[in-house]
N, C-alpha and C positions, 0 to 999 in steps of 0.2 A: 504494500500500500504506500509506504513512504517513498519508494522509488518512483512509482507512477505519478505521485503528486509532488515531486520534487520542485516543480515550477512554482507551486503555491506553498512553499515551505514556510513563508512568513504568514500565510493565511490559515494554515492548519497546525494544530499542536501535534507533535510526533506521536505521543502516547496519551491516551485518555485515562486520567486518574479519577476513579469513581468516588473518592472521598478522602478526607484528611484524618479520618478516625483511626487509621491503621498505620503502624510504623514498627521498627525493630525495638524490642524491649531492651531495658538496661541490664536485665539479668536473665540468663538462659537456664533451663533445667539442669540440675546437677547430674552427672553421669558417673556412677561408681565404676572403678576399674577400667576395663577396656570394652564395656558394653556399647552397642551402637547408640548414636545420638538420637534424642527424641525431638519431635517437632518444636520449633521455636514459637513461643507465644506471640500473638499479634495484639498490640496494645496501643493506646493513644500516645502521641508525642508528649513527652513530659512538659515541654514548653506550653502546649495547649492546656494541659491540666493546671499548671501554675498560673497561666493567664486567667483561667476561669476562677481560680481561688482569689486572685487579686481583684477581679471584678466584683466578686461576692463581698470581699472585705471593704471595698470602696463604696459599695452600694449602701452600706449602713443599715441594712435590714435587720433590726434588732427586735422587731415585733411581727411575728408571722405565725400562720397556721399552716401545717404541712401534713398532707395525706400521702402515705407511702403504700403502694401495692407491691408486695414482694412475693415472687414465686421461686421457690427453691428447686434445685434439680431433682430432689426427692419427690416432688409433686406437692409439697405442702404450700398452702397459699395463706398469706396473712395481709391484713390491712391495718396499718398503724397510723394513729392520729396524734400529732405532736403540736403542742402550743409552746411558743417561745416568746417571752416578754422581757424587755430590758436586757436582751442577750442571754437570758437564763431559761433553762427548761422549766416550765410551769406545770405541764400536764402531759400524760402519755397514756393512751388507750390502745387496745389491740383487739381485732376481730379475726377469727379463723373461719375458713369456708369449708363446709361439708357438702360436697357435690356442687350444686348451684346455689346453695343457701348460705348467706353470711350469718354467723352466730352473734350472740350478744357481745357487747363491748365489755372488756375487763381491763383492769389496771396493768400497765407494763412497768416493771421496775426501772427506776431512772438510770441505773448503771447500764442496763441493756438498751434503754431508749436513747441514750446519748449518741449511740452509733447511727441513729436514724435522723438526727438533726442535720441541717444542711452542712454544718461544719464536720459532723461525723461522717456523712456520706462522701464529702470531698476528701477527707482523710483516707477513707477506704479506697477511693479511686486512685489516689496518689500511691498508696501502699501497693495496690495490685499492679499499677503501672510500673513501679520499680521492681516488681517481682519479690516483694518482701512479705507477701501473704503466706498462709499455711500451705498453699499449693500454687503452681503456675497456672495462669488462666489466660484465655483469649478474652479481650475486653473491648467493648464498644460503649461510648458515652456520648450523649447529646446534651450539650450545655445550653442554658438560656442565653440568648444573644446579648441581653442587656446586663442582667445581674450575675450570670455565671453559675447559677445553681444547676445541678444535674437533673434534667427532666427524665432521662432514660439511662439506665445502666444495665448492660447485658454482659454477663460473665459466663464463660464456659470452662469448666475444669479441664485441665490438660493432663495427659499421662505423665507420670514421673517414676523414678526408681525408688524402691524402698531400700533399707539398709542391707538387706540380703540379696539385692540385685533383681527383685521381682518388679514387674511393671504394675503400678497402681493407677487406675483410671481417674481417681479424684473427682468423680461426678458429684460428690456431696458438696463440693465447693462452688459449683455453678449456681448462678442465681440471676433473676431479672427483676429490676426495680423500676417502677414508673411512679413519678412523684407529681404532686400538684401543690402549689404554694399560693397563699393569698395573705394580704395584710390582715391583721386582726381588725375586728369590727366591720369588715366588709363582706358582702355576699360572695362566698367562695364559688357559687355557680357562675359568676361573672368573670372568673379567671379565664384569660385567653391563652394560657400557655400549657394547660393540662393535656393529658392524653385522652383523645376522644374515641378512637378506635384502635384496637390492637389485634392483629391476626398473626398467629404462630403456626408453623407447619413443620412436620418432620416425620421421623420413623417411629416415634413414640413419645410419651410424656417426658422422658428423660433424654430425648435426643432431638429436640427441636432444631431445625436446620435454618429456616429463614423466618424473619419477623418483619411485620409492617406496622408502623405507628403513624397514626394521623392525629395531629394536634388541633386544639380548638382554634388556632389562628389560621388554619387552612394549609399549613405545611405538613410534609410527611417525611418519614425516614424509613428506608428499606434496608435491612441488613441480611446478608446471606453468610452464615457461619461456615458453610461447606466450601464456598468459593472465596471467602474473605472479601466480600463486596459490601460497600456501604454507599447508599445512594439517597441523598436528600433531594426532594422535589416539592413543587407547589401543586396542590390538588386543583384541578380545573373547577371553575366556578359552577358549571352545570352539575358536577358530581357533588360539590359541597351542598348544593340545594337539595339533591336527592338524599344525601345523608341527613340533612337537617329534618326533612320531612319524615324519614324513617325513625329518627331519634325521638320524635314527638310521641311515639306510640308506647313508650315504656320509661321507667325510671333507670333501669340498668339491665344489661343483657350480658350473660356469661355462659357460653355453651361450648361443647366439644363435639367432634364428629370424626369418623374414621371410615375409610374405604380403600381397598387395595393397598394396605400397609401404609397409607398416608393418614397421619393423625393431625387434626386441626383444632385449634382453640381460638374462639372469637369473643372479644370483650368490647362492648360499646357502652359508653357513658350516656345514658338516655337523658332527654330533656322534658319528659312527660311524667306520668304517674303510673303505678302498677307494674305488672309483669307483662312481658311480651307473649302473645299467643303463638300457636304453631305457624300460622300464616305469616306473621311478622318475622318470626325466626327464620323461616325459609327465605323471605325477602332480604333479611340481613345477610344470610350466607351468599345470596346472589350478588348483593351490593359489594360485599367483602371480596368475592372472587373477581369482580370487575375491577375494584380498586387495586387488588394485587397485580392483575395483569397490566393495569395502567401505570402503576408506580414502581414496578420491580425491575425495570430495565431502562437504560439510558436512551430515551427517544432521540433519534437523529444522530447517534454517535458516528462520526466519520462522514456524514452527509453535508455537502456544501453546495449552496446555490450560487452560481456564477452569473454576474450581470455586469453591464458596462454603463458608464455615465461620464460625460464630459471628458472624453479621450482617455479614460482609465478603465481597467478591468478590476472588479472587486469580487470578493467571496464572502458569503454570509454563512457562518457556521451554525447549523441547525441545532446542535446540542447546546452550545453556549449562547446562541442567539446574538452573536457579535459580527461586525462587518470589518474586513481588513482589505487593503489594496493588494493586488498581485504583483505590482511593480514590473509590469511589462513595458518594454520600450515600444512606443507608438509614434509614427509620423503623423502628426495632427493634420486633418481631422481623422478620428476613428469612425468609420462608416458602419461597421458591424463586426460581430464575433459570434462564433458558434462552436460548441463542444460536440465532438463526434459521438455516435451511440456507444462505442466501446471505450470512450473517455480517454483515448490514446492521443488525440490531436485536438488542437484548437484552430479553427479557421479564423483568420484575422484579416480584415480589409481596412487599410488606411490610405494615406495619400501616396504610398509607394506601390499599391496594388493589393492583390490577394495572396496570402501566404498560409502555410500550414505549420503550426508550432507543435513540435513533439513534446508531449507532456512528461515523458521520461527524462529527456535530455535538455529540453529547451531549444533544440536545434530548429531553425526556421528554413522551410523549403518554399521558394517562390513558385506560385502557381499561375498567376496572371499579372503581367506588368500593368501599372496604371495607364489607362488610355490618355491620349494627349488632346482629346476633343472636349475636355471638361466633364466627361461622364465618370462614373465610379462603379465599383462592384459591391454588391450587397449579398453576402452569403445567406441563403434561405433555409436550407435543410440538408442534413447529411443522410446518406443511405447506408444500409448495412454492408453494401458492396464497396464503400469507400468513395462514392461519388458525392460531389457537393452541388446542389442546385443553387444557381447564382442568377441574380438579376443585374443586368447592366443598366444603370439609371442614367439617362441622358440629361443634358442641361435643361431641357424642356420638361423634365419629369417623366417622359415616356420610358418604358422599360422593355428590354429584350430578355427573354428567358433562355438560359443555357445551363450546361453543367461542365464541371471540370473534375478530374480525378488526381489522386496522388501519383499514379503511374501514367496518367494521360493528361498532363498539365497543359492542355490547350483548350480553347473555347469550343464547346460543342453545342450547337443550337438544339433546342427541344423540338422534336418532330411535331408537325401540326396535323390535326384531323383534316379530312377532305372538306374543302369549302371554307376553311378557317384561314384567314390571311395573317393574323397575329394574335398572340395571347393578350396583348395590351396590358391593362392593369388587372391582372388576375385577382381573384377573390381568395387566394390561398392555394398552396401546392404542398403535397406531402408524399413521401415515399411509402411503399408497402413495407411491411415488416422484414421481408426477405430482400428488399432493395431492387426487385425485378421490375416493378411498375411504379409509375408516377401518376398521381391524380391531381389534375389542375382544375380549379373552379373558376367560373366566369360569372360576373354580375349581370344585372338587368341590361337590356339593349340600350336604354336611354341614358346610361351612365356616360360621363364625360369622355372616358378613354376606353370604352369597351371595344374589344376586338372579337370577342365571342361571348356567348352566355350559355351556361349549362355546366356539365362535368365531363372533362376529357380524361381518358385513360391512355397513358403512353407507355409503350414497351421500348425501352432505350436500346436494348440489344438488337431488336429486329427493326428499329426505326419506324414502328407502326404506332398510329394514334387513332382513336375513335371516340366519338361522343356517345355517352351512355343515354339510353332513351328515356323519355318521360320526365326529364327534369330541366328547368331553366332557372335563371337568376339564383345561382348557387354560390355559397361562400363557406369558408372555414371547413374544408374536408378533413376527415380524420379516420385513419385505419384502425380497426380493432386489433388487439394483440395477436390473434390467430390468423389475421388476414382475410377473414370470411365476410366482414362487413365494412362498408364505408358509411360514416356518419357525416352529415353536413347540414347547414342551415339553408332553407329554401324560402324565398320571398313569394308570398301568395297575394291574393287580391287585397286592395285597400290597406296596404301597409302591414298586414299580418305576416309574421315570419315564424316558421316552426322548424324544429329539428327532425330530420328524417334519417332513416337507415336504408341501405340498399346493398345487395351483393355486388361484387365487382363485375359479374356477368350481366348486370342490369336487372336482375330479378329481385323480388322481395321488397319492393319499395313500400315503406310504411312510416307514418309519423310516430314519433316517440314522445315529443314534448306535450302534446295534448292541449296546448293553450289555444283559446279562442280569441284572445286579445294579446297585443304586445308583440315583442320580438324575442324569440328564443334563438340563441346564437352560441357560437364558439364551442362546439362539442369537443370533449377530450375523453379518451378511453383510459381507464385505470388498468393496472396489470391484472386485476382479478376479473376483468370483462365488464365492469360497470361503466356507464357513460355519464359524464358530468357535463352540464351545460348551464348557461345563464339565461335568465328571463328578465326583460325590462319592459316598461310601458304597460304592464297589466294592472288590474285593479290592486288597491292597497292590500298588503298581506300575501299576495301571490308572487311578487317579484323576489328574485334571489338566485342562489345556486342550487341546482337539483342534481340528484344522483338517480339514474335509471338503470334497472337491472333487466338485461336481455336473457332469456326470452319470456320470463314470467310477467313482464310489464309493470313491475313495482316501481313507483316513483316516490322520492322522498325529498322534501325541502331541507337541505343541510345548513343553509345560511341565508337569512332573510336580508334583503336590501334592495334599494331602487336602482342602483347603478353598478351592479356586480357583473363581471365577465371573466371566465377562466383564461389563464395564460399558459400554465404548464403544470404537469403532475410529475413528481419525482419518480424515478425508476422503481423504487421500493414501494410506491403507492402510499407513502405516509404523509406527504405534504402537497399542497396545492397553492400555486401562486395565482392571484386573481386581482383584477382591477376593481377598485371601489372609487368611482369618480376619477380623479387625477392621481390617486395613490395606488400602489400595489402592496398587498399584504400576503402573508404566508399563513395558510390554514393547516392545522394538524387534524387529519381525519380521526386519528386515534384519541386524541385529547379533546376533540370537538371544540377547539378554540384557536384564536389567532396567536402566533408567536410574536415576540417583541422585535420583529424585523419588518420595517416599512421602507419600500423603495419609492422614490419620487417619480413624478410624471415622466421625466426625461430619461429614466433608467430603462435599459433594454435587456430583456432576458437573453442569456447566453447559453446556459446549460446547467447540468448537475454533475457533481463528482461524488461518487459513492464508494465505500470500501468493497473490495472483492468479497465474494461469499464466505471464504474461509476466515475473513477478518471480523465477521459479524458475530 
């Protein structure tokens, strides 16, 4: 991956670090004699721990109420309530859980309770980070960003050697603690930093592998003890609303489930009253499974959106949602750029002509020298066969359509159908998935620069071209991933515009947008075969971006808006670039929300860079 993206080395980070919660511990397990070494514990950086301790000390929180939910590796579950006033422990109560029922509160001796104050918990974290505890542990901690107190502590006992050289699993030293803190005399239910949902999964009650925490402020933390992964994320607003609605149905939910050797435990702090019924519990599991899928992997890792703006090429990192320049040398003006389907080359057209930039080496290969008549080349589309569809745009704005290849770097005009004199200002052109055919769309006959109208299908190798029957005034053609369908926008009577599909042999013509008003346009195929298009000018509430499923005809409004139009879908099907008025946004299909990446009106889409399959 790094070699292929060497040209964008300043644009992409060489390795993705999933979190800062893991680092090399200060103390490794002792090994008696010549026995083989044991795994090294994975613990927080000591500087991070000390920084959290300093933040807590500087916060001056001497009056607080603390609720601690502790789950030991043995399966024992306790809830401890601590009251600290004037910096001193004033009260300590404890509850134990039997099945799904919490018992009555009882007093907890102060000597034991001190280890559950914030200072006591921080001291325990520091001790285990240093490896000074009773046994080595893998340790993950989430600290409050402001005050530094530990919101979640997850420790897994590591194997070690006994004095006689036997391996001890030390599972009794593993524990998980989730804390909730609030100032005294305030409603603790209003605390925004507590744990709202916790989902643990693994091979059994004493071998939990991964954990998902969702906090009241809408953030989440996913940890995978098996792969040593830590991933903090923000829960999408739509999912927060669903969780809020679910939480209104009970005061608290704590259930376990198992199937096919997978044990799961789900805890949700409710916001209503009473116990959850069976239907609510089922809904809670469904919501938790969705949250787990959504928040347990780094969305967009290695995926970069490439665009050009003001004579520069930029990359937008989908994971970090940041934009950086690629620092490509361009002879101003930059007319256009386009990434090849295999992401090996970048077609670049500037004042020097059209060239291909090798993404491995940065080597530039001239393809077409800049014309001397004031015209320029505009790269339009790459084919899977390595051909580049190019428009030569004259000083008067008229365009000639041709192609050039890496091995055939001469201008080749696109063959014309019988009776067509020129493609003129075509309404869009796209290669078939195998690169064998080119579909060229033509707008209405009354357009200012029309040379043809309808849909032409061109076979480059045989130099044959024909008009497909039954369609006129066509724009934005798009091939399905399997090559069996062409989608396009077709203008009908009185300004109505709908999206149609047709087989490349001219059969199967059918509308898919179904709109009776407005303009459905710019269809794009997703890798899974769904069709995305935009609708504008329809009645309020109907405009926006739609996803259509062939062949069952299911249509869904995925994003509402009056001026939305698709631009491109990433090769992995996770992201959609779309216009909203003069701005371009990036939509995440999986998260069902916009990313924090916005392109201005003069930005031009160039392509996508994605990691090879074995890098994902």
